[in-house]
C-alpha positions as CSV (number, residue, x, y, z in Angstrom):
1,M,-188.6,50.9,130.7
2,N,-192.3,51.1,130.1
3,R,-193.2,51.9,126.5
4,D,-195.4,54.8,125.6
5,K,-198.9,53.4,125.6
6,S,-199.6,55.4,122.5
7,A,-196.7,53.8,120.6
8,T,-197.4,51.7,117.6
9,S,-197.2,48.0,118.1
10,A,-196.1,47.3,114.5
11,A,-192.4,47.1,113.8
12,M,-191.1,50.1,111.9
13,T,-188.2,50.6,109.5
14,S,-185.4,52.8,110.7
15,R,-186.5,55.6,108.4
16,E,-190.1,55.4,109.6
17,R,-189.0,55.4,113.2
18,V,-186.7,58.4,112.9
19,L,-189.2,60.4,110.9
20,A,-191.9,59.6,113.4
21,A,-189.7,60.7,116.3
22,M,-188.9,64.0,114.5
23,R,-192.6,64.6,114.0
24,R,-193.5,63.7,117.6
25,Q,-195.6,60.7,116.5
26,P,-195.8,57.2,118.1
27,V,-192.8,54.9,117.6
28,D,-192.4,51.2,118.1
29,H,-189.4,51.9,120.4
30,L,-187.1,54.7,121.4
31,P,-184.5,55.2,118.6
32,L,-180.8,55.2,119.4
33,C,-178.5,57.1,117.0
34,V,-174.8,57.8,117.1
35,E,-174.0,59.3,113.8
36,A,-175.6,61.4,111.0
37,I,-179.0,62.2,112.8
38,C,-177.4,64.6,115.2
39,H,-173.9,66.2,115.5
40,G,-171.2,63.7,116.3
41,F,-169.6,60.4,115.4
42,V,-167.7,57.5,116.9
43,R,-164.0,57.9,116.1
44,F,-162.8,54.3,116.4
45,V,-165.7,53.1,114.2
46,T,-165.1,55.8,111.6
47,E,-161.4,54.9,111.5
48,R,-162.0,51.2,111.1
49,L,-164.9,51.7,108.6
50,P,-164.1,54.8,106.6
51,S,-167.0,54.1,104.2
52,P,-170.3,55.7,105.4
53,F,-172.2,52.7,103.8
54,E,-170.2,50.2,105.8
55,R,-170.7,52.2,109.0
56,A,-174.5,52.4,108.4
57,E,-174.6,48.6,107.9
58,Y,-172.5,48.1,111.1
59,Y,-174.7,50.3,113.2
60,A,-177.9,48.8,111.7
61,G,-176.5,45.4,112.6
62,L,-176.3,46.5,116.2
63,G,-179.9,47.5,116.1
64,L,-179.2,51.3,116.0
65,D,-181.0,53.7,113.8
66,A,-178.4,54.4,111.2
67,A,-178.2,57.1,108.5
68,I,-176.0,58.4,105.7
69,C,-174.9,62.0,106.0
70,L,-174.0,64.1,103.0
71,D,-171.2,66.7,103.4
72,S,-171.9,70.4,103.3
73,A,-172.3,71.5,99.6
74,M,-169.8,74.4,100.0
75,C,-167.0,75.1,97.5
76,D,-163.5,74.6,98.9
77,P,-162.3,78.1,99.4
78,D,-158.8,77.0,98.2
79,A,-160.3,76.0,94.9
80,N,-162.4,79.1,94.1
81,P,-161.6,80.5,90.6
82,G,-160.0,83.9,90.7
83,V,-158.6,83.4,94.3
84,E,-154.9,83.0,94.9
85,V,-154.0,81.1,98.1
86,R,-150.7,81.3,99.9
87,Q,-149.8,79.5,103.1
88,W,-146.6,79.2,105.1
89,K,-145.2,78.5,108.5
90,E,-142.9,80.9,110.4
91,Q,-141.4,81.4,113.9
92,P,-141.9,84.9,115.2
93,T,-138.9,86.4,117.0
94,G,-139.2,86.1,120.8
95,E,-142.4,84.0,120.6
96,P,-142.6,80.4,122.1
97,H,-144.7,79.0,119.3
98,P,-144.6,78.9,115.5
99,V,-147.5,80.2,113.5
100,L,-149.4,79.0,110.5
101,C,-150.3,81.7,108.0
102,K,-152.8,81.6,105.1
103,E,-153.6,84.4,102.8
104,Y,-156.5,84.5,100.2
105,R,-156.0,87.1,97.5
106,T,-159.4,87.9,95.9
107,P,-160.6,90.5,93.5
108,G,-162.3,92.1,96.5
109,G,-159.2,92.2,98.6
110,S,-156.9,90.0,100.6
111,L,-157.8,88.1,103.7
112,R,-155.3,86.5,106.1
113,Q,-155.4,84.0,109.0
114,V,-152.5,83.6,111.4
115,V,-152.8,80.9,114.1
116,S,-150.3,79.9,116.8
117,I,-149.3,76.3,117.0
118,T,-149.6,76.0,120.7
119,D,-148.7,73.0,122.8
120,D,-152.3,71.7,122.7
121,Y,-152.3,71.7,118.8
122,A,-151.1,68.1,118.8
123,N,-154.0,67.1,121.0
124,D,-156.7,68.5,118.7
125,Y,-158.1,65.6,116.9
126,F,-159.2,67.6,113.8
127,S,-156.0,69.7,113.4
128,R,-153.1,67.5,114.5
129,G,-150.7,66.5,111.8
130,R,-151.8,69.4,109.5
131,D,-149.5,72.1,108.3
132,S,-152.1,74.2,106.7
133,L,-155.1,76.1,108.0
134,S,-158.7,75.2,107.4
135,M,-161.0,78.3,106.9
136,F,-163.4,76.7,109.4
137,S,-162.0,75.1,112.6
138,D,-162.8,75.0,116.3
139,Y,-159.0,75.1,117.0
140,H,-158.5,78.7,116.0
141,V,-161.6,80.2,117.7
142,P,-159.9,81.0,121.1
143,A,-158.1,84.3,121.1
144,H,-154.9,82.9,122.6
145,R,-154.4,80.8,119.4
146,S,-155.5,83.2,116.7
147,R,-153.1,86.1,116.0
148,Q,-155.3,87.3,113.2
149,Y,-158.8,86.2,112.3
150,L,-160.0,86.0,108.7
151,V,-162.7,88.6,109.1
152,E,-162.0,91.5,111.5
153,K,-163.4,94.6,109.7
154,E,-166.1,95.6,107.2
155,A,-163.7,95.8,104.3
156,D,-163.0,92.1,104.7
157,L,-166.5,91.3,103.5
158,D,-165.6,92.3,100.0
159,G,-163.0,89.6,99.8
160,L,-165.1,87.1,101.8
161,A,-167.8,87.2,99.2
162,Y,-165.4,85.5,96.8
163,L,-164.7,82.7,99.2
164,L,-168.2,81.8,100.3
165,R,-169.5,80.0,97.2
166,P,-171.7,76.9,96.8
167,L,-170.5,74.0,94.7
168,S,-170.7,74.5,90.9
169,G,-169.4,72.9,87.7
170,K,-167.7,69.5,88.0
171,A,-167.6,69.7,91.8
172,L,-171.4,70.0,91.9
173,E,-171.8,67.2,89.4
174,S,-169.6,65.0,91.6
175,Y,-171.6,65.9,94.7
176,R,-174.9,65.0,93.0
177,D,-173.5,61.7,91.9
178,K,-172.4,60.8,95.4
179,A,-175.8,61.9,96.7
180,R,-177.5,59.7,94.1
181,R,-175.6,56.7,95.3
182,A,-176.3,57.6,99.0
183,R,-179.9,58.0,98.3
184,Q,-180.1,54.7,96.5
185,F,-178.4,53.0,99.4
186,C,-180.8,54.6,101.9
187,N,-183.8,53.6,99.9
188,E,-182.6,50.0,99.6
189,H,-182.0,49.8,103.4
190,Q,-184.9,52.1,104.5
191,L,-182.5,54.5,106.2
192,T,-182.5,58.3,106.5
193,L,-180.4,60.4,104.2
194,T,-179.2,63.5,106.0
195,A,-177.0,66.4,105.2
196,Y,-174.7,68.5,107.4
197,H,-175.4,72.3,107.4
198,L,-173.1,74.9,109.0
199,G,-175.7,77.6,109.6
200,V,-174.7,81.2,110.4
201,G,-173.3,81.7,113.9
202,D,-170.7,78.9,113.7
203,P,-169.0,80.1,110.5
204,I,-168.9,83.7,111.7
205,I,-167.2,82.7,115.0
206,W,-164.8,80.4,113.1
207,M,-163.9,83.4,111.0
208,S,-163.9,86.2,113.6
209,G,-163.5,84.6,117.0
210,V,-165.9,85.1,119.9
211,E,-164.8,88.5,121.3
212,R,-164.7,90.3,117.9
213,T,-168.0,88.8,116.8
214,L,-169.8,90.0,119.9
215,Q,-168.1,93.4,119.6
216,M,-169.4,93.7,116.0
217,A,-172.9,92.6,117.0
218,M,-173.1,95.1,119.9
219,E,-171.3,98.1,118.5
220,E,-171.3,97.8,114.7
221,E,-174.8,96.7,113.8
222,V,-174.9,97.9,110.2
223,F,-171.6,96.1,109.4
224,F,-172.6,93.0,111.3
225,R,-176.0,92.7,109.6
226,R,-174.2,92.8,106.3
227,Y,-171.9,90.1,107.6
228,V,-174.8,87.9,108.7
229,Q,-176.7,88.4,105.5
230,L,-173.6,87.4,103.4
231,V,-173.2,84.2,105.4
232,A,-176.9,83.4,105.5
233,S,-177.2,83.9,101.7
234,W,-174.3,81.6,101.0
235,Q,-175.8,79.0,103.4
236,R,-179.2,79.2,101.7
237,Q,-177.6,78.4,98.4
238,E,-175.8,75.4,99.9
239,L,-179.0,74.3,101.6
240,E,-180.9,74.4,98.3
241,I,-178.3,72.0,96.8
242,V,-178.5,69.4,99.5
243,L,-182.3,69.5,99.5
244,E,-182.4,69.1,95.8
245,A,-180.0,66.1,96.2
246,G,-182.6,64.4,98.3
247,A,-181.6,64.9,101.9
248,G,-184.5,64.0,104.1
249,H,-183.1,65.5,107.3
250,I,-180.7,68.4,107.9
251,V,-178.2,68.4,110.8
252,R,-178.0,72.2,111.4
253,R,-175.1,73.4,113.6
254,G,-175.8,75.8,116.4
255,I,-172.9,75.0,118.6
256,Y,-171.6,78.6,118.6
257,E,-175.1,80.1,118.7
258,S,-175.9,79.3,122.3
259,T,-176.0,81.6,125.3
260,D,-172.5,80.4,126.1
261,F,-171.6,83.1,123.5
262,W,-174.7,85.2,122.7
263,S,-177.3,86.8,124.8
264,P,-180.9,85.9,124.1
265,Q,-181.4,89.4,122.7
266,L,-178.5,89.1,120.3
267,F,-179.7,85.7,119.3
268,E,-183.1,87.0,118.5
269,T,-181.8,90.0,116.7
270,F,-179.2,88.3,114.4
271,L,-179.6,84.6,114.4
272,L,-183.3,83.7,114.8
273,G,-184.3,85.1,111.4
274,P,-181.9,83.1,109.3
275,L,-182.7,80.0,111.4
276,R,-186.4,80.4,110.9
277,D,-185.9,81.0,107.1
278,E,-183.8,77.8,106.8
279,A,-186.4,75.7,108.7
280,A,-189.1,77.0,106.3
281,L,-187.1,76.1,103.3
282,I,-186.3,72.7,104.7
283,H,-190.0,72.0,105.4
284,Q,-191.0,73.3,102.0
285,A,-188.8,70.5,100.6
286,G,-190.5,67.9,102.8
287,A,-187.4,67.4,105.0
288,T,-186.9,67.8,108.7
289,V,-184.3,69.8,110.6
290,G,-182.4,69.1,113.9
291,Y,-180.6,72.0,115.7
292,A,-177.4,70.8,117.3
293,M,-176.4,72.8,120.4
294,L,-174.2,71.3,123.0
295,S,-175.0,73.6,125.9
296,G,-176.4,77.0,126.8
297,Y,-179.8,76.4,125.3
298,M,-182.0,76.8,128.4
299,P,-182.6,80.6,128.0
300,L,-183.3,80.1,124.3
301,L,-186.1,77.5,124.5
302,D,-188.9,79.9,123.6
303,L,-187.0,81.2,120.6
304,I,-186.0,77.7,119.5
305,K,-189.7,76.8,119.6
306,K,-190.5,79.9,117.5
307,A,-187.9,79.0,114.9
308,G,-190.0,76.1,113.6
309,L,-187.4,73.4,114.1
310,D,-188.3,69.7,114.3
311,M,-185.6,68.7,116.9
312,L,-183.2,70.1,119.4
313,S,-180.2,67.7,119.5
314,N,-177.1,66.9,121.4
315,L,-178.7,67.5,124.8
316,D,-176.1,66.9,127.5
317,P,-177.3,66.2,131.1
318,V,-173.8,67.0,132.4
319,A,-173.6,70.5,130.8
320,H,-173.8,73.4,133.2
321,G,-177.3,74.6,133.8
322,T,-178.9,71.9,131.7
323,D,-182.1,70.1,132.8
324,I,-183.3,67.7,130.0
325,R,-186.6,67.0,131.8
326,A,-187.3,70.8,131.9
327,I,-186.3,71.1,128.3
328,R,-188.8,68.4,127.2
329,A,-191.5,70.0,129.3
330,A,-190.9,73.4,127.8
331,I,-190.8,72.6,124.1
332,G,-191.7,68.9,123.8
333,D,-195.1,69.7,122.4
334,A,-193.5,71.3,119.4
335,V,-189.9,70.2,119.1
336,A,-188.4,66.7,119.5
337,V,-185.4,66.2,121.7
338,C,-182.2,64.1,121.0
339,G,-179.2,63.2,123.2
340,G,-179.2,62.4,126.8
341,V,-175.9,60.5,127.4
342,N,-172.7,62.6,128.1
343,N,-169.9,61.7,125.6
344,Y,-166.7,62.7,127.4
345,L,-167.1,62.1,131.1
346,V,-169.4,59.1,130.8
347,L,-168.8,57.3,127.5
348,E,-165.1,58.1,127.2
349,K,-164.0,58.2,130.8
350,G,-166.7,56.5,132.9
351,T,-167.1,53.1,134.3
352,E,-169.6,50.6,132.8
353,H,-171.8,51.3,135.8
354,D,-171.7,55.0,135.0
355,V,-172.8,54.3,131.5
356,R,-175.7,52.0,132.4
357,R,-176.9,54.5,135.0
358,A,-176.7,57.4,132.5
359,V,-178.6,55.5,129.8
360,R,-181.3,54.5,132.3
361,D,-181.6,58.1,133.5
362,A,-182.0,59.4,130.0
363,M,-184.5,56.8,129.0
364,A,-186.6,57.7,132.1
365,V,-186.7,61.3,130.9
366,F,-187.6,60.0,127.4
367,T,-190.6,58.1,128.7
368,P,-193.1,58.3,127.0
369,T,-191.0,57.9,123.9
370,T,-192.9,60.2,121.6
371,G,-190.6,62.9,120.2
372,C,-187.4,61.5,121.6
373,I,-184.1,60.1,120.2
374,L,-181.4,58.7,122.5
375,A,-177.9,59.6,121.5
376,P,-174.5,60.6,122.8
377,S,-174.2,64.3,123.5
378,D,-171.4,64.7,121.0
379,C,-168.5,62.9,119.3
380,I,-166.9,59.9,121.0
381,L,-163.2,60.5,120.3
382,S,-161.1,59.1,123.2
383,Y,-157.9,58.5,121.1
384,D,-156.0,58.3,124.4
385,N,-158.1,55.4,125.9
386,E,-159.9,53.7,123.2
387,P,-160.6,50.4,125.0
388,V,-162.6,52.2,127.7
389,A,-164.6,54.1,125.1
390,E,-165.3,51.0,123.1
391,R,-166.4,49.1,126.1
392,N,-168.7,51.9,127.2
393,F,-170.1,52.3,123.7
394,H,-171.3,48.7,123.7
395,A,-172.5,49.1,127.3
396,M,-174.7,52.0,126.2
397,I,-176.2,49.9,123.4
398,A,-176.7,46.8,125.6
399,T,-178.5,48.9,128.3
400,W,-180.7,50.6,125.7
401,R,-181.5,47.2,124.1
402,E,-182.4,45.6,127.5
403,S,-184.7,48.5,128.3
404,I,-186.7,48.6,125.0
405,R,-187.1,44.8,125.2
406,G,-188.2,44.9,128.9
């Protein structure tokens, strides 16, 4: 690959390189990130190296641009004072699957989740082996699994207000202590300290499902605006904590905010405002923000550009209707782009030849390198065929390394 003629010839630290890419400035070479800069992680590395510090050192040793990502600073809903939590499992009469049930009793009313444990539950990496429900989970978004969503009517918002709380007290002190240690590590190794941020659309769809969420947005605007405002206010409080803790980059989820779920009009009406406000707050703190959206972003490019984001991440060339070259042409003057290599079909299932071709294709699109970061399009899980995923993971790195050297 030919390097960008405007790229700096001096070697950069990883932190300098990533920040320059976010700000669409010259870099010494195209960054490659697999964790913490955008949405996703490498399962077999995470399981072998549970410590984020060890993983960062491992990735840096491979020449990648590593980072440490702080968790979201949200209070565990099960631990909120004044909230009583009950959970149980039952087998409905005449039904093929048992259900998990969870009830939150708050001063504002009771909220309940009921989710079927379908045959594919055991194959869900984030849910398998658990006998209790998480308030936020991709597993219970589909309507065929959820028998009752947490938020279905306006009266539910009174109880929800008691669950959506930022960290406080000893939990906040512990979070700040962890952040201090992470910040010190990043300063010593010149890496980027990032933080994971849920945003607005994703929590709402986790709590209400796709169909009911869109019905509210289209038919119950007053109620839905109140719902959005409640979630946005909670997320702003959480965002203020992570920025105060020193996060230099925010990984902002937008996976359920794409046109796979929302029309551009609904996105502009309900989601653009909170997204723009978050970006302004992040920039005020001197940090950058990447918007993670796996697919369905093509009709939103003008709105994404208006939101004031630094980067659109998790671009997947295999996703339906996606043209990474067209994305870069449309917003590359204002928004950096990140991704380029499909995670599931290529890195988890493909041949080594498939991987090398995919990396070269992505790097061709990301030439010149200004405003670009190479990355898998999402998590590399592959717990059913780990040797293939691990081989392909290293093939991706080797191909990238050969290209930036050549």
